[in-house]
C-alpha positions as CSV (number, residue, x, y, z in Angstrom):
1,X,52.5,58.7,-7.4
2,X,54.1,62.0,-7.1
3,X,50.5,63.5,-7.6
4,X,48.9,61.6,-4.9
5,X,48.9,62.7,-1.2
6,X,50.4,60.5,1.7
7,X,48.1,59.9,4.6
8,X,49.7,59.0,7.7
9,X,47.2,57.2,9.8
10,X,47.1,58.3,13.2
11,X,48.7,61.7,12.5
12,X,47.5,63.7,9.5
13,X,44.8,63.0,7.3
14,X,44.1,65.1,4.8
15,X,40.6,63.4,3.8
16,X,39.4,64.0,7.3
17,X,36.7,66.8,6.7
18,X,35.5,65.3,3.7
19,X,34.7,62.3,6.0
20,X,32.8,64.0,9.0
21,X,31.0,66.4,6.6
22,X,26.9,65.1,6.7
23,X,27.6,62.4,9.5
24,X,24.4,62.4,11.9
25,X,21.6,62.5,9.8
26,X,18.1,62.6,10.5
27,X,16.1,59.6,11.9
28,X,13.3,58.0,8.9
29,X,10.7,56.0,10.5
30,X,9.4,53.1,9.1
31,X,6.2,53.2,6.5
32,X,3.6,50.4,6.1
33,X,2.0,50.3,2.8
34,X,-1.8,49.8,2.7
35,X,-3.0,46.1,1.7
36,X,0.1,45.2,1.7
37,X,-0.9,41.6,3.0
38,X,-3.2,40.6,0.4
39,X,-0.7,42.0,-2.4
40,X,1.9,39.8,-1.0
41,X,-0.2,36.8,-1.6
42,X,0.6,37.0,-5.3
43,X,3.8,38.4,-5.0
44,X,5.9,39.2,-7.0
45,X,3.9,40.0,-10.4
46,X,6.2,42.1,-11.7
47,X,10.1,42.8,-12.2
48,X,12.0,43.4,-9.1
49,X,14.3,46.6,-9.4
50,X,17.5,46.1,-7.2
51,X,19.1,49.8,-6.6
52,X,23.0,49.6,-6.2
53,X,24.6,52.9,-5.1
54,X,27.9,51.4,-6.8
55,X,29.2,51.9,-10.3
56,X,29.4,49.2,-12.6
57,X,32.0,46.7,-12.9
58,X,32.7,46.9,-9.0
59,X,32.7,43.5,-6.8
60,X,29.0,44.4,-5.9
61,X,27.7,45.4,-8.8
62,X,29.6,41.8,-10.5
63,X,27.5,40.0,-7.5
64,X,24.4,41.1,-7.9
65,X,24.5,40.3,-11.9
66,X,25.5,37.1,-11.2
67,X,23.2,36.2,-9.0
68,X,20.1,37.9,-10.4
69,X,20.1,35.3,-13.2
70,X,19.2,32.4,-10.7
71,X,17.2,34.7,-8.4
72,X,14.6,35.7,-11.6
73,X,14.1,31.9,-12.6
74,X,13.1,31.4,-8.7
75,X,10.8,34.5,-8.5
76,X,9.5,33.9,-11.9
77,X,10.0,37.7,-13.1
78,X,13.2,39.1,-13.5
79,X,15.3,41.1,-10.9
80,X,16.8,44.1,-12.6
81,X,20.2,45.6,-11.3
82,X,20.3,49.7,-11.5
83,X,23.4,51.4,-11.1
84,X,22.4,54.5,-9.7
85,X,24.6,57.1,-10.8
86,X,23.5,59.9,-8.3
87,X,25.3,58.6,-5.4
88,X,24.3,56.9,-2.1
89,X,22.4,59.7,-0.9
90,X,20.2,59.9,-4.1
91,X,19.7,56.3,-4.1
92,X,19.0,56.0,-0.5
93,X,16.2,58.6,-0.9
94,X,14.8,57.2,-3.9
95,X,14.7,53.6,-2.3
96,X,12.6,55.0,0.9
97,X,10.2,56.9,-1.3
98,X,9.4,53.5,-2.9
99,X,6.1,51.3,-1.9
100,X,6.4,48.8,1.1
101,X,6.0,45.7,-1.3
102,X,9.2,44.4,-1.7
103,X,9.8,44.9,-5.1
104,X,12.7,47.3,-4.7
105,X,16.0,46.2,-3.0
106,X,19.0,48.0,-1.9
107,X,22.6,46.2,-1.6
108,X,23.6,45.9,2.2
109,X,27.1,46.9,2.9
110,X,26.4,50.4,1.5
111,X,23.3,50.8,4.1
112,X,25.3,49.9,6.9
113,X,28.1,52.5,6.1
114,X,25.2,55.2,4.8
115,X,23.9,54.8,8.6
116,X,26.9,55.6,10.5
117,X,27.6,58.7,7.8
118,X,24.2,59.6,8.6
119,X,23.3,59.7,4.8
120,X,19.4,60.5,4.5
121,X,17.0,58.1,2.8
122,X,17.3,54.5,4.6
123,X,19.1,53.4,7.5
124,X,18.8,50.4,10.3
125,X,15.4,52.8,11.5
126,X,13.7,51.8,8.3
127,X,15.0,49.3,6.4
128,X,16.4,46.0,7.2
129,X,18.7,42.9,5.5
130,X,17.1,39.9,4.0
131,X,20.7,38.4,3.7
132,X,24.0,38.8,3.3
133,X,25.1,36.3,0.7
134,X,28.8,36.9,0.3
135,X,31.4,37.9,3.2
136,X,34.4,39.1,1.5
137,X,37.0,39.8,4.2
138,X,40.0,42.6,3.7
139,X,43.5,40.9,3.5
140,X,46.9,42.6,3.4
141,X,49.0,41.1,0.3
142,X,52.3,41.5,-0.8
143,X,54.7,40.9,-3.6
144,X,56.5,37.7,-3.9
145,X,60.0,39.9,-4.0
146,X,58.8,41.6,-0.3
147,X,60.9,42.6,2.3
148,X,58.2,41.3,4.9
149,X,58.7,37.4,5.4
150,X,54.7,37.3,7.2
151,X,52.5,39.8,9.1
152,X,54.5,39.9,12.7
153,X,57.6,40.7,11.0
154,X,55.4,43.1,9.2
155,X,54.0,44.9,11.9
156,X,57.2,44.9,14.1
157,X,58.5,46.6,11.4
158,X,55.5,49.1,11.7
159,X,56.0,50.0,15.2
160,X,59.4,51.5,14.3
161,X,59.0,52.9,11.0
162,X,56.0,53.6,8.7
163,X,54.9,50.8,6.4
164,X,53.2,52.4,3.1
165,X,49.9,50.7,2.0
166,X,47.5,51.3,-0.6
167,X,44.1,50.5,-0.8
168,X,40.7,51.9,-2.7
169,X,39.1,54.7,-1.5
170,X,39.9,57.1,1.5
171,X,37.2,55.7,3.9
172,X,36.1,51.9,2.5
173,X,36.7,48.8,4.2
174,X,40.5,48.7,2.7
175,X,41.5,52.0,4.6
176,X,39.3,51.0,7.9
177,X,40.9,48.0,8.2
178,X,44.6,49.1,8.0
179,X,43.3,52.1,10.3
180,X,41.8,50.0,13.1
181,X,45.1,47.9,13.0
182,X,46.9,50.6,13.5
183,X,45.1,52.2,16.4
184,X,45.2,48.6,18.0
185,X,48.5,47.7,17.2
186,X,50.4,50.5,17.5
187,X,52.1,50.2,14.2
188,X,52.3,53.1,12.0
189,X,50.6,52.8,8.0
190,X,50.8,55.7,5.1
191,X,47.6,54.6,3.8
192,X,47.3,55.6,0.1
193,X,43.9,55.5,-1.6
194,X,43.3,54.6,-5.4
195,X,40.4,54.3,-7.5
196,X,40.8,51.0,-8.0
197,X,42.9,47.8,-7.2
198,X,44.2,47.9,-10.4
199,X,46.2,51.3,-9.7
200,X,47.4,49.7,-6.2
201,X,49.0,46.5,-8.0
202,X,50.4,49.2,-10.4
203,X,51.8,51.3,-7.8
204,X,52.8,48.3,-5.8
205,X,54.8,47.1,-8.8
206,X,56.4,50.2,-9.5
207,X,58.0,49.6,-5.8
208,X,55.9,52.9,-4.4
209,X,53.9,50.5,-1.9
210,X,55.2,48.0,0.7
211,X,51.7,46.1,1.0
212,X,48.6,46.2,-0.7
213,X,45.1,46.3,1.1
214,X,41.7,44.6,-0.7
215,X,39.4,41.7,-1.4
216,X,41.5,38.8,-2.3
217,X,39.6,38.4,-5.7
218,X,41.3,41.4,-6.4
219,X,44.7,39.7,-6.3
220,X,43.7,36.5,-7.5
221,X,45.7,36.4,-11.0
222,X,48.9,37.6,-9.0
223,X,48.5,34.6,-6.9
224,X,47.5,32.0,-9.0
225,X,50.7,33.4,-10.9
226,X,53.1,32.9,-7.6
227,X,53.8,36.8,-7.8
228,X,51.8,37.8,-4.6
229,X,51.0,36.2,-1.4
230,X,48.7,36.9,1.5
231,X,50.2,37.6,4.7
232,X,46.8,38.6,7.3
233,X,43.4,38.1,7.0
234,X,40.6,40.4,9.0
235,X,38.5,37.9,9.7
236,X,37.2,36.1,12.5
237,X,39.2,32.9,11.6
238,X,41.4,31.4,9.3
239,X,40.8,30.7,5.9
240,X,41.2,26.7,5.3
241,X,42.4,27.7,2.0
242,X,45.5,29.5,3.4
243,X,45.8,27.9,6.8
244,X,49.4,29.6,7.0
245,X,47.9,33.3,7.4
246,X,46.8,34.3,10.5
247,X,44.2,36.8,11.4
248,X,44.3,40.0,13.1
249,X,42.7,38.6,16.0
250,X,45.3,35.5,16.0
251,X,48.0,38.2,16.8
252,X,46.2,39.4,19.7
253,X,44.5,42.8,17.4
254,X,40.3,42.2,17.5
255,X,39.9,43.8,14.1
256,X,37.5,42.3,11.5
257,X,36.5,44.2,8.4
258,X,34.6,42.9,5.6
259,X,32.4,43.6,2.8
260,X,28.8,42.2,2.9
261,X,26.9,41.6,-0.3
262,X,23.6,40.9,-0.1
263,X,19.9,42.5,-0.3
264,X,18.0,44.3,2.0
265,X,14.2,46.0,1.8
266,X,12.2,48.9,3.8
267,X,10.8,47.6,6.9
268,X,7.1,46.9,7.1
269,X,7.7,44.6,3.9
270,X,5.1,42.2,4.7
271,X,6.4,38.9,5.9
272,X,5.2,36.7,3.5
273,X,7.1,38.9,0.9
274,X,10.3,38.8,2.8
275,X,10.3,34.9,3.2
276,X,9.5,34.5,-0.5
277,X,12.9,36.5,-1.2
278,X,14.7,34.4,1.4
279,X,13.9,31.4,-0.1
280,X,14.7,32.5,-3.9
281,X,18.2,33.3,-2.3
282,X,18.4,30.0,-0.7
283,X,18.2,28.5,-3.7
284,X,19.9,30.8,-6.1
285,X,23.3,30.5,-4.1
286,X,23.2,27.1,-5.1
287,X,23.0,27.7,-8.6
288,X,26.2,26.1,-10.4
289,X,27.2,28.8,-12.5
290,X,26.7,31.6,-9.5
291,X,28.9,28.9,-7.5
292,X,31.5,29.0,-10.0
293,X,31.9,32.7,-10.0
294,X,31.9,32.0,-6.3
295,X,34.6,29.6,-6.1
296,X,36.9,31.5,-8.9
297,X,36.8,34.5,-7.0
298,X,37.7,33.5,-3.5
299,X,34.6,34.4,-2.5
300,X,34.1,31.0,-0.6
301,X,36.7,31.8,1.9
302,X,33.8,32.1,4.2
303,X,31.2,30.1,3.3
304,X,27.8,30.4,4.7
305,X,24.8,32.8,3.8
306,X,23.4,35.0,6.8
307,X,20.0,35.8,7.2
308,X,17.5,38.7,9.0
309,X,19.2,39.3,12.5
310,X,22.4,37.2,11.5
311,X,23.0,39.6,8.7
312,X,22.1,42.7,10.6
313,X,24.7,41.7,13.5
314,X,27.3,41.7,10.8
315,X,26.1,45.1,9.1
316,X,26.2,46.5,12.5
317,X,30.0,45.6,13.6
318,X,30.9,47.1,10.1
319,X,28.6,50.4,10.8
320,X,30.3,50.6,14.3
321,X,33.6,50.1,13.1
322,X,32.6,53.1,10.3
323,X,31.6,55.1,13.2
324,X,34.6,54.3,15.2
325,X,36.9,55.5,12.0
326,X,34.5,58.7,11.5
327,X,34.8,60.1,15.2
328,X,38.3,59.7,15.2
329,X,38.8,61.5,12.3
330,X,36.7,64.7,13.3
331,X,38.9,64.6,16.3
332,X,41.9,64.5,14.2
333,X,40.4,67.4,12.2
334,X,39.5,69.6,15.2
335,X,43.2,68.9,16.4
336,X,44.6,70.1,13.1
337,X,42.3,73.4,13.1
């Protein structure tokens, strides 16, 4: 912990400069593939490439590989998950240059965040979601011996003295949830970014964090053993499995933050192809093996799959929240300079 720099939200954010760099990318116009309608009638005739900017082993990668199995069976062609190690910009540029034929997919949340940051390649101008298969909200979690009984008590304390919160990445959903809660409630948080949830848990168990932020699946083992408990949900509504845990909205703060996991394609992909993918997704999410993974990972907290315009609404909400965060960080950096 000594080598890590605390990030006092709303005051000093040492990572602000890196966050705002590269924002405001150019608009990319959608393309249309010649003869696409004729090709769509026989689609798919070859394997499908699902390009992820995320690294292997993370939540999005695990989701993609789990659902790729039933999707491959439903489509009659292999859905190949490819981790693009060069990063989001390179992955987006690669996808944007592929034929508009439905054989190259992307994830969804990554595109939304990239759109807010102006990362070139794919964005809302030349891309659209097929579906968000998972709505994985952010939570605040404490260890069983926490000094905070619940979220209300924690927030009251944070309005008087900063509360230290650990999460993954300086500019991901964990950071955004904590930042927006701070902005809307007036509570003060020291947000400490880590490379993975394992490090967050280790820091908390070592007494270096008051609260942990993240996806509930990340804390599943601790919760099942009784060593941790959730105190706040950044969702639109309460979770049936945790009826005593309020949402930020329940406490009067309109903060909703989630990771959406799904697939999307370039705009102007033939409608017949998009319909075929949608049909396959609707069947794949009911696959018993996939459902077992969902339930064991607390990913059924907010059930249901969103398609098309509904999925885009969720992604625009995430993109807008990211844009707000980046704009505030830019202002703070300018004041600091």
